[in-house]
N, CA, C and O of each residue as an XYZ file, in Angstrom:
292
protein
N       8.808    -12.320    -66.187
C       8.448    -11.541    -67.353
C       7.406    -12.543    -68.114
O       6.211    -12.248    -68.111
N       7.817    -13.611    -68.701
C       6.799    -14.417    -69.488
C       7.008    -15.905    -69.031
O       6.906    -16.859    -69.802
N       7.327    -16.007    -67.628
C       7.505    -17.266    -67.222
C       8.996    -18.052    -67.613
O       9.201    -19.263    -67.530
N       9.898    -17.071    -68.029
C      11.145    -17.591    -68.555
C      12.230    -16.944    -67.546
O      11.982    -15.868    -67.002
N      13.355    -17.584    -67.331
C      14.465    -17.034    -66.416
C      15.437    -16.248    -67.280
O      15.349    -16.194    -68.507
N      16.294    -15.693    -66.614
C      17.373    -14.833    -67.345
C      18.164    -15.673    -68.178
O      18.606    -15.120    -69.185
N      18.483    -16.998    -67.992
C      19.232    -17.775    -68.811
C      18.479    -17.923    -70.214
O      19.052    -17.666    -71.273
N      17.172    -18.350    -70.144
C      16.473    -18.643    -71.374
C      16.243    -17.325    -72.148
O      16.133    -17.348    -73.374
N      16.175    -16.251    -71.485
C      16.033    -14.910    -72.160
C      17.309    -14.581    -72.941
O      17.236    -14.138    -74.087
N      18.478    -14.795    -72.326
C      19.742    -14.588    -73.019
C      19.900    -15.588    -74.246
O      20.440    -15.259    -75.302
N      19.434    -16.695    -74.020
C      19.479    -17.741    -75.174
C      18.740    -17.285    -76.344
O      19.183    -17.312    -77.492
N      17.502    -16.833    -75.966
C      16.574    -16.352    -77.085
C      17.106    -15.036    -77.788
O      16.819    -14.821    -78.965
N      17.795    -14.260    -77.139
C      18.496    -13.099    -77.664
C      19.568    -13.353    -78.525
O      19.783    -12.752    -79.578
N      20.370    -14.442    -77.952
C      21.556    -14.893    -79.045
C      21.054    -15.457    -80.332
O      21.570    -15.115    -81.395
N      19.966    -16.395    -80.271
C      19.385    -16.957    -81.325
C      18.856    -16.043    -82.290
O      18.989    -16.217    -83.502
N      18.120    -14.850    -81.658
C      17.507    -13.874    -82.573
C      18.604    -13.105    -83.198
O      18.404    -12.740    -84.357
N      19.734    -12.789    -82.636
C      20.789    -12.056    -83.101
C      21.451    -12.875    -84.237
O      21.814    -12.351    -85.290
N      21.585    -14.180    -83.961
C      22.304    -15.008    -85.145
C      21.345    -15.132    -86.298
O      21.738    -15.084    -87.464
N      19.956    -15.309    -85.927
C      19.062    -15.464    -87.066
C      18.698    -14.237    -87.972
O      18.559    -14.297    -89.194
N      18.571    -13.170    -87.231
C      18.347    -11.887    -87.827
C      19.386    -11.037    -88.223
O      19.278    -10.293    -89.198
N      20.472    -11.108    -87.462
C      21.530    -10.261    -87.807
C      21.495     -8.895    -86.998
O      20.403     -8.475    -86.614
N      22.661     -8.191    -86.728
C      22.548     -7.008    -85.862
C      21.959     -5.801    -86.551
O      21.670     -4.787    -85.917
N      21.772     -5.924    -87.941
C      21.036     -4.784    -88.722
C      19.557     -4.822    -88.528
O      18.901     -3.785    -88.437
N      19.011     -6.059    -88.462
C      17.444     -6.173    -88.523
C      16.955     -6.342    -87.134
O      15.752     -6.213    -86.906
N      17.763     -6.611    -86.224
C      17.229     -7.006    -84.810
C      16.574     -5.834    -84.283
O      15.441     -6.044    -83.851
N      17.024     -4.601    -84.209
C      16.389     -3.493    -83.493
C      15.134     -3.107    -84.159
O      14.173     -2.664    -83.531
N      15.150     -3.300    -85.606
C      13.697     -2.958    -86.291
C      12.715     -3.965    -85.941
O      11.530     -3.650    -85.827
N      13.158     -5.273    -85.744
C      12.129     -6.398    -85.246
C      11.665     -6.121    -83.872
O      10.491     -6.289    -83.542
N      12.584     -5.696    -83.067
C      12.169     -5.363    -81.657
C      11.169     -4.305    -81.635
O      10.168     -4.418    -80.929
N      11.389     -3.230    -82.404
C      10.581     -2.098    -82.482
C       9.067     -2.465    -83.011
O       8.060     -1.937    -82.540
N       9.058     -3.430    -84.040
C       7.790     -3.835    -84.664
C       7.175     -4.755    -83.693
O       5.949     -4.687    -83.611
N       7.805     -5.629    -82.919
C       7.249     -6.295    -81.936
C       6.569     -5.654    -80.812
O       5.506     -6.053    -80.336
N       7.322     -4.511    -80.362
C       6.727     -3.700    -79.298
C       5.540     -2.967    -79.687
O       4.573     -2.872    -78.931
N       5.584     -2.374    -81.000
C       4.167     -1.883    -81.574
C       3.061     -2.795    -81.579
O       1.948     -2.524    -81.128
N       3.410     -3.929    -82.123
C       2.300     -4.982    -82.034
C       1.759     -5.292    -80.925
O       0.537     -5.390    -80.804
N       2.686     -5.508    -79.865
C       2.139     -5.776    -78.506
C       1.311     -4.651    -77.977
O       0.247     -4.868    -77.399
N       1.812     -3.389    -78.178
C       1.132     -2.306    -77.815
C      -0.468     -2.090    -78.320
O      -1.428     -1.706    -77.651
N      -0.410     -2.433    -79.580
C      -1.781     -2.477    -80.299
C      -2.620     -3.590    -79.734
O      -3.787     -3.322    -79.446
N      -2.145     -4.851    -79.534
C      -2.932     -5.900    -79.090
C      -3.386     -5.437    -77.643
O      -4.564     -5.585    -77.319
N      -2.635     -4.981    -76.930
C      -2.988     -4.552    -75.411
C      -4.202     -3.571    -75.538
O      -5.261     -3.777    -74.945
N      -3.953     -2.357    -76.451
C      -4.987     -1.480    -76.586
C      -6.129     -1.935    -77.082
O      -7.148     -1.384    -76.665
N      -6.270     -3.004    -78.053
C      -7.485     -3.599    -78.564
C      -8.133     -4.392    -77.429
O      -9.357     -4.384    -77.303
N      -7.280     -5.126    -76.538
C      -7.966     -5.817    -75.460
C      -8.537     -4.870    -74.633
O      -9.711     -5.042    -74.307
N      -7.880     -3.811    -74.193
C      -8.538     -2.826    -73.207
C      -9.873     -2.443    -73.698
O     -10.852     -2.480    -72.952
N      -9.949     -2.040    -75.049
C     -11.262     -1.585    -75.590
C     -12.275     -2.704    -75.501
O     -13.421     -2.447    -75.132
N     -11.922     -3.888    -75.810
C     -12.840     -4.959    -75.576
C     -13.386     -5.144    -74.100
O     -14.552     -5.496    -73.923
N     -12.561     -4.912    -73.089
C     -12.988     -4.987    -71.853
C     -13.795     -3.987    -71.519
O     -14.788     -4.217    -70.829
N     -13.496     -2.727    -71.954
C     -14.386     -1.594    -71.709
C     -15.707     -1.784    -72.219
O     -16.669     -1.628    -71.466
N     -15.857     -2.103    -73.421
C     -17.134     -2.373    -74.165
C     -18.005     -3.328    -73.405
O     -19.202     -3.094    -73.240
N     -17.341     -4.533    -72.885
C     -18.167     -5.522    -72.053
C     -18.591     -4.795    -70.920
O     -19.792     -4.794    -70.653
N     -17.708     -4.111    -70.136
C     -18.155     -3.546    -68.996
C     -19.266     -2.543    -68.991
O     -20.103     -2.414    -68.097
N     -19.164     -1.760    -70.235
C     -20.354     -0.900    -70.344
C     -21.565     -1.500    -70.838
O     -22.629     -0.896    -70.700
N     -21.517     -2.640    -71.407
C     -22.676     -3.352    -71.823
C     -23.215     -4.052    -70.471
O     -24.428     -4.094    -70.269
N     -22.431     -4.523    -69.680
C     -22.874     -5.110    -68.393
C     -23.550     -4.009    -67.498
O     -24.564     -4.217    -66.832
N     -22.907     -2.869    -67.552
C     -23.644     -1.761    -66.675
C     -24.789     -1.319    -67.218
O     -25.673     -1.010    -66.419
N     -25.044     -1.187    -68.552
C     -26.162     -0.899    -69.238
C     -27.206     -1.863    -68.992
O     -28.303     -1.423    -68.648
N     -27.026     -3.223    -69.125
C     -28.032     -4.249    -68.785
C     -28.465     -4.104    -67.368
O     -29.641     -4.345    -67.096
N     -27.612     -3.724    -66.416
C     -27.876     -3.814    -65.060
C     -29.007     -2.584    -64.833
O     -29.991     -2.697    -64.102
N     -28.697     -1.518    -65.529
C     -29.557     -0.327    -65.388
C     -30.833     -0.513    -65.925
O     -31.784     -0.023    -65.317
N     -31.032     -1.175    -67.025
C     -32.294     -1.700    -67.642
C     -33.159     -2.481    -66.702
O     -34.381     -2.333    -66.674
N     -32.440     -3.404    -65.851
C     -33.233     -4.357    -65.132
C     -34.029     -3.563    -63.958
O     -35.153     -3.934    -63.618
N     -33.454     -2.573    -63.427
C     -33.927     -1.785    -62.190
C     -33.806     -2.544    -60.965
O     -33.226     -3.629    -60.911
N     -34.367     -1.957    -59.961
C     -34.074     -2.354    -58.687
C     -34.944     -3.634    -58.360
O     -34.606     -4.557    -57.620
N     -36.131     -3.508    -59.056
C     -37.057     -4.823    -58.711
C     -36.565     -6.259    -59.224
O     -37.099     -7.299    -58.836
N     -35.497     -6.221    -60.133
C     -35.025     -7.378    -60.675
C     -34.120     -8.141    -59.749
O     -33.808     -9.312    -59.963
N     -33.651     -7.350    -58.575
C     -32.625     -7.988    -57.729
C     -33.464     -8.842    -56.814
O     -32.889     -9.807    -56.311
N     -34.714     -8.645    -56.522
C     -35.392     -9.520    -55.623
C     -36.190    -10.646    -56.311
O     -36.760    -10.470    -57.388
N     -36.204    -11.792    -55.648
C     -36.751    -12.861    -56.168
C     -38.351    -12.950    -55.895
O     -38.789    -12.595    -54.801
N     -39.148    -13.396    -56.841
C     -40.656    -13.426    -56.512
C     -40.923    -14.346    -55.304
O     -40.086    -15.190    -54.983
N     -42.054    -14.196    -54.649
C     -42.243    -15.195    -53.446
C     -42.979    -16.131    -54.069
O     -43.703    -15.901    -55.037
N     -42.797    -17.359    -53.467
C     -43.640    -18.564    -53.919
C     -44.950    -18.486    -53.168
O     -45.044    -18.143    -51.989
N     -45.985    -18.846    -53.979
C     -47.291    -19.039    -53.323
C     -47.518    -20.513    -53.049
O     -47.376    -21.334    -53.955
N     -47.861    -20.860    -51.845
C     -48.185    -22.135    -51.429
C     -49.550    -22.488    -51.189
O     -49.837    -23.626    -50.818
């Protein structure tokens, strides 16, 4: 999952349950899930915009930009 094993995951859950209490734990889990989803969505948008910019830059260069000029000796 995040590089942690089952034992560590259970320990984190127990500590969270003790620290937050059984009333607040589901709400915190939901909030963390929403935040993770939003960060992931924002990251995907950034990747998409970089990809579009790279494609746009390649289109502006044209096919002659792929060849190197010959040296005159």
